C-alpha positions in Angstrom: 113.9 38.3 122.6 111.7 39.6 125.3 114.1 42.4 126.0 114.2 43.3 122.3 110.4 43.4 122.2 110.3 45.5 125.3 112.7 47.9 123.8 110.7 48.1 120.6 107.5 48.8 122.7 109.3 51.5 124.7 110.7 53.1 121.5 107.2 53.1 119.9 105.8 54.7 123.0 108.5 57.3 123.1 107.8 58.0 119.4 104.1 58.3 120.0 104.7 60.6 122.9 107.0 62.8 120.8 104.4 62.9 118.0 101.7 63.9 120.5 103.9 66.6 121.9 104.7 67.9 118.4 101.0 67.9 117.5 100.2 69.8 120.7 102.9 72.3 119.9 101.6 72.7 116.3 98.1 73.2 117.6 99.3 75.8 120.1 101.2 77.5 117.4 98.0 77.8 115.4 95.7 78.7 118.3 98.1 80.9 120.2 98.3 83.7 117.7 94.6 83.6 117.3 94.1 84.0 121.0 96.8 86.6 121.6 96.5 88.7 118.5 92.8 88.6 117.8 90.7 87.3 120.7 92.5 89.0 123.5 92.6 92.6 122.1 89.0 92.4 120.9 87.7 91.0 124.2 89.7 93.4 126.4 88.6 96.6 124.5 85.0 95.5 124.0 84.6 94.5 127.6 86.1 97.6 129.1 84.0 99.8 126.8 80.7 98.0 127.6 81.6 98.2 131.3 81.4 101.9 131.5 84.8 102.4 129.8 86.5 100.8 132.7 86.2 104.0 134.8 84.9 102.2 137.9 87.8 101.1 140.1 86.3 97.7 140.8 85.8 96.8 137.2 89.2 98.1 136.1 90.9 96.2 138.9 89.1 92.9 138.1 90.5 93.2 134.6 93.9 94.1 135.9 94.0 91.1 138.3 92.9 88.7 135.5 95.6 90.1 133.2 98.3 89.7 135.8 97.2 86.1 136.6 97.3 85.2 132.9 100.8 86.7 132.7 101.9 84.8 135.8 100.5 81.4 134.8 101.6 81.9 131.2 105.2 82.6 132.0 105.4 79.8 134.7 104.2 77.1 132.3 106.1 78.6 129.3 103.0 79.5 127.2 104.1 83.1 126.8 107.3 84.0 125.0 109.1 86.5 127.2 112.7 86.3 126.1 112.6 87.7 122.6 110.2 90.6 122.9 112.9 93.0 121.6 114.4 96.2 122.8 111.4 98.3 122.0 109.2 96.1 124.1 111.5 96.3 127.1 111.7 100.1 126.7 107.9 100.3 126.8 107.7 98.2 129.9 110.5 100.1 131.4 108.7 103.4 130.9 105.4 102.0 132.4 107.4 100.5 135.3 109.1 103.8 135.9 105.7 105.6 136.0 104.4 102.9 138.3 107.4 103.3 140.6 107.1 107.1 140.6 103.4 106.9 141.4 104.2 104.5 144.3 106.9 106.8 145.6 104.3 109.6 145.7 102.7 107.8 148.7 105.5 109.4 150.7 104.4 113.0 150.0 100.9 112.9 148.6 97.9 114.8 150.2 95.8 111.6 150.0 97.4 108.1 150.2 94.0 106.7 149.4 93.6 108.5 146.1 97.2 107.9 145.2 96.8 104.1 145.9 94.0 104.1 143.4 96.2 105.7 140.7 99.0 103.2 141.7 96.6 100.4 140.9 95.6 102.0 137.6 99.2 102.2 136.3 99.8 98.6 137.5 96.8 97.5 135.5 98.0 99.3 132.3 101.4 97.8 132.7 99.9 94.3 132.8 97.8 95.1 129.7 100.9 96.2 127.8 103.0 93.2 129.0 100.3 90.7 128.1 99.7 92.2 124.7 103.4 92.2 124.1 104.0 88.6 125.2 100.9 87.2 123.5 101.8 88.5 120.0 104.5 87.7 117.5 106.5 89.8 115.0 104.3 90.6 112.1 101.1 90.6 114.1 100.4 94.3 113.6 97.6 94.0 111.1 95.8 91.4 113.1 95.9 93.5 116.3 94.7 96.6 114.3 91.8 94.7 112.9 90.9 93.2 116.3 91.0 96.6 118.1 89.2 98.3 115.2 86.5 95.6 115.2 86.0 96.0 118.9 85.6 99.8 118.6 83.3 99.5 115.5 81.1 96.9 117.3 80.7 99.1 120.4 80.1 102.2 118.3 77.3 100.4 116.4 75.8 99.2 119.7 76.0 102.8 121.0 74.1 104.0 117.9 71.5 101.4 118.4 71.0 102.6 122.0 70.0 106.0 120.5 67.9 104.8 117.5 66.2 101.8 119.2 66.6 102.5 123.0 64.3 99.6 123.9 66.9 97.2 122.6 69.8 98.6 124.7 68.4 100.8 127.6 71.0 103.0 129.4 72.3 102.1 132.8 70.3 103.2 135.8 71.3 106.7 136.8 72.3 108.0 133.4 69.1 109.9 133.0 70.1 112.0 136.0 73.1 113.5 134.2 72.8 117.1 133.3 73.6 116.3 129.7 71.8 113.0 129.2 70.7 114.2 125.8 74.2 113.6 124.5 74.9 110.0 123.5 77.3 108.5 126.1 76.4 104.8 126.4 78.3 102.6 127.1 81.3 104.6 128.2 78.9 106.9 130.2 80.7 110.0 129.0 80.0 111.6 125.6 83.5 113.0 125.0 85.0 109.7 126.0 82.7 107.9 123.5 83.7 110.4 120.8 87.4 109.8 121.5 86.9 106.1 121.4 85.3 106.4 117.9 88.1 108.7 116.8 90.7 106.1 117.8 88.8 103.4 115.9 88.1 105.2 112.5 91.8 105.1 111.2 92.0 101.4 112.3 88.8 100.5 110.5 89.9 102.5 107.4 93.1 100.6 107.3 91.1 97.3 107.5 88.9 98.4 104.7 92.0 98.6 102.4 94.2 95.8 103.8 91.9 93.1 105.2 92.6 89.7 103.8 89.3 89.1 102.2 87.2 91.4 100.0 84.2 90.7 102.3 86.0 91.9 105.4 87.1 95.0 103.5 83.4 95.7 102.7 82.3 95.1 106.3 85.0 97.5 107.5 83.9 100.2 105.1 80.2 99.7 106.0 81.0 100.4 109.7 82.6 103.8 109.2 79.4 105.8 108.5 77.7 104.3 111.5 80.7 105.2 113.7 80.7 108.8 112.4 76.9 109.0 113.2 77.7 107.8 116.7 80.3 110.5 117.1 77.8 113.1 115.9 75.2 112.1 118.5 77.8 112.8 121.3 77.8 116.4 120.2 81.5 116.5 121.1 83.6 119.3 119.7 86.7 117.6 120.9 85.6 114.4 119.3 85.2 116.1 115.9 88.7 117.6 116.2 90.1 114.2 117.2 88.6 112.5 114.2 90.0 115.3 111.9 93.5 115.0 113.5 93.4 111.2 113.1 92.5 111.4 109.4 95.2 114.1 108.8 97.9 111.9 110.4 96.7 108.9 108.6 96.9 110.6 105.2 100.3 112.2 106.0 101.9 108.9 107.0 100.1 106.5 104.7 102.4 105.2 101.9 99.7 104.8 99.2 97.4 107.8 99.7 95.8 107.5 96.3 94.8 103.9 96.9 93.1 105.0 100.2 91.4 108.1 98.8 88.5 106.2 97.1 87.6 104.5 100.3 88.0 107.7 102.3 85.8 109.6 99.9 83.2 106.9 99.8 82.8 106.5 103.5 83.0 110.2 104.0 80.1 110.6 101.6 78.1 108.0 103.5 78.9 109.6 106.8 77.8 113.0 105.6 74.4 111.5 104.4 73.8 109.9 107.8 74.9 113.0 109.8 72.7 115.2 107.7 69.8 112.9 108.3 70.5 112.8 112.0 70.7 116.6 112.2 67.2 116.9 110.7 65.6 114.8 113.4 65.4 117.1 116.4 64.0 114.7 118.9 66.8 112.2 118.3 69.4 114.9 118.3 68.1 116.3 121.6 68.0 112.9 123.2 64.2 112.9 123.8 64.2 109.1 123.2 61.0 108.4 125.2 58.7 110.5 123.0 56.6 109.3 120.1 58.5 111.6 117.7 61.9 110.2 118.7 60.7 106.6 118.2 59.4 107.5 114.7 62.6 109.3 113.9 64.6 106.5 115.3 62.9 104.0 113.0 63.5 106.3 110.0 67.2 106.8 110.7 67.6 103.1 111.4 66.5 102.2 107.9 68.7 105.0 106.5 71.7 103.6 108.4 71.1 100.1 107.1 70.7 101.2 103.5 73.7 103.6 103.5 76.1 101.2 105.4 75.1 98.3 103.1 75.7 100.5 100.1 79.1 101.6 101.4 80.0 98.0 101.9 79.0 96.9 98.4 80.8 99.9 96.9 84.0 99.0 98.8 83.7 95.4 97.6 83.6 96.8 94.0 86.6 99.0 94.7 88.6 96.1 96.2 87.7 93.8 93.3 88.7 96.4 90.8 92.0 96.9 92.6 92.6 93.2 92.9 92.1 92.5 89.2 93.8 95.8 88.2 90.7 97.1 86.5 90.8 100.7 85.5 93.7 103.2 85.3 96.5 103.0 87.8 97.5 106.5 88.8 101.0 106.9 89.9 102.5 110.1 91.4 106.2 110.5 92.0 107.4 111.5 95.5 108.7 114.8 94.1 105.3 115.6 92.6 103.5 114.5 95.8 105.7 116.8 97.9 105.2 119.6 95.5 101.4 119.1 95.6 101.4 119.1 99.4 103.5 122.2 99.5 101.2 124.0 97.0 98.2 123.0 99.0 99.7 124.2 102.2 100.7 127.6 100.6 97.2 128.0 99.2 95.7 127.2 102.6 97.9 129.8 104.3 97.0 132.5 101.7 93.3 131.6 102.1 93.5 131.8 105.9 95.0 135.2 105.7 92.4 136.4 103.3 89.4 135.3 105.4 91.1 136.6 108.6 91.7 133.3 110.3 94.4 134.6 112.7 91.9 137.1 114.1 89.2 134.5 114.3 91.5 132.1 116.1 92.4 134.9 118.6 88.7 135.6 119.2 88.0 131.8 119.6 90.9 131.5 122.1 89.4 134.4 124.1 86.1 132.6 124.1 87.8 129.4 125.2 89.3 131.1 128.2 86.0 132.5 129.4 84.2 130.2 132.0 80.8 128.9 131.0 77.7 129.5 133.1 75.4 126.6 134.1 72.6 128.1 132.0 74.8 128.0 128.9 75.9 124.4 129.6 72.4 123.1 130.1 71.1 125.1 127.2 73.5 123.6 124.6 71.3 120.6 123.8 71.7 120.5 120.0 74.4 120.5 117.3 74.6 124.3 117.6 77.0 123.7 120.4 79.6 122.4 117.9 80.1 126.0 116.8 81.0 127.2 120.2 84.6 127.5 121.3 83.9 127.7 125.0 86.4 125.7 127.1 83.8 125.2 129.9 86.3 125.9 132.5 89.2 124.0 131.1 91.4 127.0 130.9 90.9 127.6 134.7 91.5 123.9 135.5 94.8 124.0 133.6 95.8 127.1 135.3 95.1 125.5 138.6 97.2 122.5 137.7 100.1 124.7 136.7 99.8 126.5 140.1 99.8 123.2 141.8 103.0 122.3 140.0 104.6 125.5 141.0 104.0 124.6 144.7 105.9 121.3 144.2 107.6 121.4 140.7 109.6 118.2 141.0 107.2 115.8 142.8 103.8 117.3 142.3 101.0 117.4 145.0 100.3 113.6 144.6 98.4 111.4 142.1 94.6 111.7 142.3 94.6 114.9 144.5 93.8 117.6 142.0 90.3 117.8 143.4 91.5 118.9 146.8 93.8 121.5 145.3 90.9 122.8 143.1 88.4 123.1 146.0 91.0 125.2 147.9 92.4 127.3 145.1 90.1 127.2 142.1 88.1 130.1 140.9 84.9 128.5 139.6 81.9 127.0 141.3 81.1 123.4 140.9 82.6 119.9 141.5 85.8 119.0 139.6 87.8 115.8 140.1 90.2 116.0 137.2 92.1 118.8 135.5 90.5 117.7 132.1 94.0 117.2 130.7 96.3 114.3 131.2 99.4 116.4 130.6 98.5 119.4 132.9 97.2 117.0 135.5 100.3 114.9 135.4 102.4 118.1 135.8 100.4 119.2 138.9 100.1 115.8 140.5 103.3 114.0 139.5 105.6 117.0 138.8 108.1 117.4 136.0 109.3 113.8 136.4 105.8 112.4 136.0 105.0 114.6 133.1 108.2 113.5 131.3 107.3 109.8 131.8 103.7 110.3 130.6 104.8 112.2 127.5 107.4 109.5 126.7 104.7 106.8 127.1 101.8 108.2 125.1 103.7 110.2 122.5 107.4 109.5 122.3 107.3 105.7 122.5 104.7 105.2 119.8 106.5 107.6 117.4 109.9 106.1 118.0 108.6 102.5 117.8 106.6 103.3 114.6 109.7 104.8 113.0 111.7 101.7 114.0 109.1 99.4 112.7 109.0 101.1 109.3 112.8 100.9 109.1 112.9 97.2 109.9 109.7 96.2 108.1 108.9 98.7 105.3 105.8 96.7 104.4 104.3 97.5 107.8 104.1 101.3 107.0 100.3 101.3 106.3 99.6 99.6 109.7 102.0 101.9 111.5 100.2 104.9 109.9 96.9 103.6 111.2 98.2 103.0 114.7 99.9 106.4 114.9 96.7 108.1 113.7 94.8 106.3 116.6 97.6 107.4 119.0 97.2 111.0 117.8 93.5 110.9 118.5 94.2 109.6 122.0 96.8 112.3 122.6 94.4 115.1 121.6 91.6 113.6 123.8 94.0 113.2 126.7 95.2 116.9 126.2 91.7 118.3 126.6 89.8 115.8 128.7 90.1 113.0 131.3 90.7 110.3 128.7 93.3 108.6 131.0 90.6 107.8 133.6 88.4 106.0 131.0 90.6 102.9 131.1 89.5 101.5 127.7 91.2 104.4 125.9 94.7 104.0 127.3 94.3 100.2 127.3 93.5 100.3 123.5 96.5 102.6 123.1 98.9 100.3 124.9 97.6 97.2 123.0 98.4 99.0 119.8 101.7 100.2 121.1 102.7 96.6 122.0 101.9 95.5 118.4 104.1 98.3 117.2 106.9 97.2 119.4 106.5 93.6 118.2 106.6 94.8 114.6 110.0 96.4 115.2 111.4 93.1 116.4 112.8 90.6 113.9 113.1 87.0 114.6 111.3 84.4 116.7 113.3 81.9 118.7 111.3 79.0 120.0 114.3 77.9 122.2 114.3 81.2 124.1 110.6 81.4 125.0 110.7 80.9 128.7 114.2 80.9 130.3 114.1 79.9 134.0 115.5 83.2 135.2 112.6 85.1 133.7 110.0 82.6 135.1 111.5 83.0 138.6 111.5 86.8 138.4 108.0 87.1 137.0 106.2 85.4 140.0 107.0 88.0 142.7 106.5 90.9 140.3 103.1 89.6 139.2 102.0 88.9 142.7 103.1 92.4 143.8 101.1 94.0 140.9 98.0 92.0 141.8 98.3 93.2 145.4 98.7 96.8 144.3 95.5 96.5 142.2 93.5 94.4 144.6 93.8 96.5 147.7 92.0 99.7 146.6 89.5 97.6 144.7 88.6 95.5 147.7 88.4 98.6 149.8 85.9 100.2 147.4 83.9 97.0 147.3 83.6 96.8 151.1 82.6 100.5 151.3 79.9 100.0 148.7 78.6 97.0 150.6 78.6 99.0 153.8 76.6 101.8 152.1 74.1 99.3 150.6 73.6 97.7 154.0 73.2 101.0 155.8 70.6 102.2 153.3 68.7 98.9 153.9 68.8 99.5 157.7 71.2 96.6 158.3 73.7 98.6 160.5 75.7 95.7 162.0 76.8 94.3 158.6 77.3 97.9 157.4 79.7 98.5 160.3 81.6 95.3 159.7 82.1 96.1 156.0 83.4 99.5 156.9 85.7 98.0 159.5 87.0 95.5 156.9 87.7 98.4 154.6 89.7 100.2 157.3 91.7 97.0 157.8 92.6 96.9 154.1 93.7 100.5 154.0 94.3 101.8 157.5 95.7 105.0 156.1 92.5 105.8 154.1 90.0 108.4 155.1 86.9 107.0 153.4 86.6 103.8 155.6 87.0 105.9 158.7 84.3 108.3 157.5 82.0 105.4 156.6 82.5 104.0 160.1 81.6 107.4 161.6 78.4 107.6 159.6 77.3 104.1 160.5 78.1 104.6 164.2 76.0 107.8 164.1 73.1 105.8 162.8 73.6 103.3 165.6 73.4 106.2 168.1 77.0 105.9 169.3 78.1 109.5 168.9 81.3 109.3 170.9 82.7 106.5 168.7 81.4 108.2 165.6 83.1 111.4 166.4 86.4 109.5 167.2 86.2 107.9 163.7 85.5 111.3 162.1 88.6 112.7 163.8 90.6 109.8 162.4 89.3 110.7 158.9 90.4 114.3 159.2 93.9 113.2 160.3 94.2 110.8 157.4 93.1 113.4 154.8 93.6 116.9 156.2 92.8 118.6 152.9 89.5 116.8 152.3 86.7 119.2 153.3 84.1 116.5 153.5 85.8 114.8 156.5 85.8 118.1 158.4 82.2 118.8 157.6 81.1 115.4 158.9 83.3 116.0 162.0 81.6 119.4 162.5 78.2 117.8 162.3 79.0 115.0 164.7 80.6 117.4 167.2 77.5 119.6 167.1 75.3 116.6 167.8 77.6 115.6 170.6 77.2 119.1 172.1 80.8 120.1 171.5 80.3 123.6 170.0 83.9 124.7 170.0 85.1 121.6 168.1 82.1 121.9 165.7 82.8 125.5 164.9 86.5 124.9 164.4 85.9 121.9 162.1 83.2 123.8 160.1 85.6 126.7 159.5 88.3 124.3 158.5 85.9 122.7 156.0 85.0 126.2 154.7 88.6 127.2 154.3 89.3 124.0 152.3 86.2 124.7 150.0 85.5 128.4 150.2 83.2 128.5 147.1 80.8 125.8 148.4 77.2 126.8 148.7 76.8 124.1 151.3 79.4 125.8 153.5 78.1 129.3 152.9 78.0 130.9 156.4 75.2 133.3 155.4 73.0 130.3 154.4 74.0 128.4 157.5 72.7 131.3 159.6 76.1 132.3 161.0 
């Protein structure tokens, strides 16, 4: 009897354990999608945006390391489903992995291993973001991811607008007032064109939410955010941003399956946006960024009330539209596909005729000529109001793109090396001024990564979203509205990346790849619990994740040590400053910046011989960096080595012939 009783107790315990395990699985099944499809995208996009757009290598790397640790632990314990992500997901990861591998291979031929290592870490971080977004979501999660990313962009856009209207609530970061164009709204991404591109990516997502959110209240909230987002874009005074918003809306309307159902919301929010933009344009102090004046504070209060009233009105009107649609109140207008195609064709023909009548081809030719002309510093600093939106000046972009093409011609297959365009420009460019990027992801990829790199980048940011979107529509026709919204956001990113350094503002490509992962998931059918975490995938994931963490961490740790060294040196603490610089050299012995920092600290310590030796090391590690040669010339002169000083100075001048610092006439030579 005791054995029978013991067996019953064991059976009951086993049953309770099984029930507990099943409840845990059910709880995870409910919480998991919320975390992976809502919390993760919102937190990632919002945090990167608030943290300067993720431009800083340390901030970007911290996010990348966290993402890869989550991937590693999630796959090891089986919390992330990695087996049934579908063919599209593997293709996307394969493309990013190929770009990562090509960037790493460039360490063999690059002009600067230090700069290329930074780009190596950037791509590793983006691969982690895409993989985590892919593994943490499920088929059918597209709308939730769209709403999450759209909510993050809308929230940041509203905060940016508050920083202009009520600056005492959200003051800009220290140093922003030193920018030559601080009058243009740039907080929190710290770059006006980047903020405008961010808003342009968000508007089609929020428009989609205003029509397809689950509750009427959420639809009203989404619609109320759009006029505020448009006003934020206006205060950036970004011509590229205006074009990106226009392209995004055109793509959305072309691909959206029920355009007539979307038109009332589009017309409503467009009307509200026009009211706020007109109000903003009439307030000169706000528009010019004179936020510390009494006039700007008064105008900020006025526009704040206007924004509140207009946005609230737009939200209430959208609620009314949604309720009318839900209860089928009012006429239902249906247009056949043939009639729709005919209407689009007629509109296109009329537009072509009108363009010919008003002389649009000639105007475009004149504008293109204006775009190619370089802009003077006086013209740049004088464009402090919305009148600059009428200008077609490229502000040197045409010259940057030509330089990138010339760099590609020198090494068409491999390119000159990721992150090294600055050095090519200082040697071969034809305009004055500092330039780090080619102001185009595609031209810069051609110059730095060659034809192979350009093909991979185009496949990633353009080909993959288009192909995956088409596949998603084929497999899940009901997902077409969401696919249209995502592709519209991708179009905005591609336009921004074509004319600016959108790739370096990590929040923009991160948002793109989160949305692309949701597209890939939508093209996958099925969800097999039994195949979530096969042992083979778990075993393979650990070394890959650890390698990615190392790739990301090395340049980030080096940058952190260099900053600490600079802070210590400014405070007069030279011994800790030297130790930090030496630690940085140990992390990246091939890098020039740690050697240069050691040279400068040793100079402050009065040890000129060791300082000059460190400067020589820096010139060996980066022979095309004019700054290392200039420091070497300075130290050689202080060490009473005139021949070496003159030779190093001339090398610096040859590497940067347009520099006013290195002008021999001003130097008295």
